[in-house]
C-alpha positions in Angstrom: -133.5 -99.0 6.0 -134.9 -96.4 3.8 -138.7 -96.1 3.1 -140.8 -93.8 1.0 -143.0 -91.2 2.6 -145.1 -88.8 0.5 -142.9 -89.4 -2.5 -139.6 -88.7 -0.7 -137.1 -91.3 0.4 -136.6 -91.1 4.2 -133.8 -92.7 6.1 -133.4 -92.3 9.9 -136.1 -89.5 9.8 -134.3 -87.4 7.1 -134.9 -87.0 3.3 -132.0 -88.6 1.4 -130.5 -87.5 -2.0 -130.2 -91.0 -3.5 -131.0 -94.6 -2.8 -128.8 -97.5 -4.1 -129.9 -101.1 -4.4 -127.2 -103.7 -5.1 -124.9 -100.8 -6.2 -127.4 -99.4 -8.7 -128.9 -96.0 -8.2 -132.7 -96.4 -8.0 -133.8 -93.0 -6.7 -132.2 -89.6 -7.1 -132.9 -86.2 -5.7 -134.6 -83.8 -8.2 -132.9 -80.4 -7.9 -135.5 -78.6 -9.9 -138.1 -77.0 -7.7 -141.9 -76.6 -8.5 -142.0 -79.0 -11.4 -144.8 -81.3 -10.4 -147.3 -79.5 -12.6 -146.8 -79.1 -16.3 -145.5 -75.8 -17.5 -147.3 -74.4 -20.6 -145.4 -71.8 -22.7 -147.0 -69.9 -25.6 -144.4 -68.5 -28.0 -144.9 -65.1 -29.6 -142.9 -65.7 -32.7 -140.1 -63.4 -31.6 -136.4 -64.0 -31.3 -134.9 -65.7 -28.2 -136.9 -65.0 -25.1 -136.7 -66.1 -21.5 -140.2 -67.3 -20.6 -139.9 -69.2 -17.3 -137.4 -69.2 -14.5 -137.0 -72.5 -12.7 -135.2 -72.4 -9.4 -132.8 -75.2 -8.4 -132.5 -76.4 -4.8 -128.7 -76.3 -4.9 -125.9 -75.2 -7.1 -124.3 -78.3 -8.7 -121.4 -76.3 -10.3 -118.8 -78.5 -11.8 -120.8 -81.7 -11.2 -122.2 -84.1 -13.8 -125.9 -83.5 -14.1 -128.6 -85.4 -16.0 -131.8 -83.8 -17.2 -134.8 -85.7 -18.2 -138.0 -84.0 -19.4 -141.0 -84.3 -21.8 -142.3 -81.9 -24.4 -145.6 -81.8 -26.2 -146.3 -79.2 -28.9 -149.7 -78.2 -30.3 -148.6 -77.9 -34.0 -145.6 -78.4 -36.2 -143.3 -75.4 -36.1 -139.8 -74.5 -37.2 -138.9 -72.7 -33.9 -137.0 -74.1 -30.9 -137.4 -74.8 -27.2 -134.3 -73.9 -25.3 -133.1 -74.2 -21.7 -130.1 -72.3 -20.2 -128.6 -71.9 -16.9 -128.6 -68.5 -15.3 -126.6 -66.6 -12.7 -127.5 -63.7 -10.5 -125.5 -61.5 -13.0 -125.4 -63.0 -16.4 -127.0 -65.9 -18.4 -124.7 -68.8 -19.3 -125.3 -68.5 -23.1 -125.3 -71.8 -25.0 -125.9 -74.1 -22.0 -126.9 -76.8 -22.9 -130.3 -77.9 -24.3 -131.9 -76.7 -27.5 -134.8 -78.8 -29.1 -135.9 -78.0 -32.6 -139.7 -78.0 -32.6 -139.7 -79.0 -36.3 -138.3 -82.4 -35.2 -141.3 -83.1 -32.9 -144.7 -84.6 -33.7 -147.6 -82.4 -32.8 -149.7 -83.7 -29.9 -147.2 -86.4 -29.0 -145.4 -86.3 -25.7 -141.7 -86.7 -26.5 -139.2 -87.6 -23.8 -135.6 -86.3 -23.7 -132.6 -86.7 -21.5 -129.1 -85.2 -21.6 -126.1 -85.4 -19.3 -123.7 -82.5 -19.0 -121.1 -81.1 -16.6 -122.9 -78.2 -14.9 -121.2 -74.9 -15.7 -119.0 -72.9 -13.3 -118.3 -69.2 -13.5 -115.2 -67.2 -12.8 -115.0 -64.7 -9.9 -118.3 -63.5 -8.6 -120.4 -65.2 -11.4 -120.9 -68.5 -9.6 -124.6 -68.5 -8.8 -125.9 -71.4 -10.9 -129.1 -71.5 -8.8 -131.7 -71.3 -11.6 -132.4 -72.2 -15.2 -134.7 -70.7 -17.8 -136.8 -72.3 -20.4 -138.2 -70.5 -23.4 -139.2 -70.6 -27.0 -137.4 -69.0 -30.0 -138.8 -67.9 -33.3 -142.1 -69.7 -32.8 -145.8 -69.1 -31.9 -146.3 -72.7 -30.9 -147.8 -73.7 -27.5 -145.4 -76.1 -25.6 -146.3 -78.2 -22.7 -143.2 -79.0 -20.7 -143.3 -81.6 -17.9 -141.5 -84.2 -15.8 -138.3 -82.1 -15.5 -135.9 -84.1 -13.4 -132.5 -82.6 -12.7 -130.3 -85.1 -10.9 -126.6 -85.3 -10.1 -124.9 -88.2 -11.9 -124.9 -89.7 -15.4 -128.0 -92.0 -15.1 -131.4 -90.8 -16.3 -133.8 -91.6 -13.5 -137.6 -91.6 -13.4 -139.3 -88.3 -12.4 -139.7 -87.6 -8.7 -140.6 -84.3 -7.0 -137.9 -82.3 -5.3 -138.0 -83.1 -1.5 -138.4 -79.4 -0.8 -141.6 -79.3 -2.8 -143.1 -82.2 -0.6 -141.7 -81.2 2.8 -142.5 -77.5 2.6 
C-alpha cells in the first residue's frame, strides 16, 4: 500500500517513482529539481541566451520523457522562450521545446506539454543531467512554472521532485 507523505508517494518506507491504479499511471516522479517556485526570466532583447540552468535528478538518455509546464508573459512580444538539454561538454542544440512568445496572450498562464525521446550522445558526451531555459530576441518578462519532467508518454499533474522534499 502506497501513501502520500509531504507530497511524495511512499511505499514500504521509500519514495517511489510512479504509482499505478487499475493499470493507469496516477503519479510520476518529477526529474526536474528545484521547480516548486516560479522562475522569472527577464529577456534583454539579444540573440539566443542561456538564462537558467535546471538540474535533473537522473539522466533519462534514450527514454521517452514528457514535459509539462506553464508560461505567463508580461506583454506581447515576437521573441521566443526556449529549452534545451545540456551536457557537461556541449549543449544539445535544437532539443526540443521552442515557444513563440507572439503566440501567447499577455498576463494569461498558458499550459504546455510535449513528449520526446530524451537525447543520447556519442562517446564521452553522455551527461544529460541538466536543461537550460532562456529567451531569444525579446525583452519580455516570462514567469515559468509547474515544470514537470516525467518518464513516459502521459502528461501528469505537477508534483515536486522527491529529492526537493526529502532533502
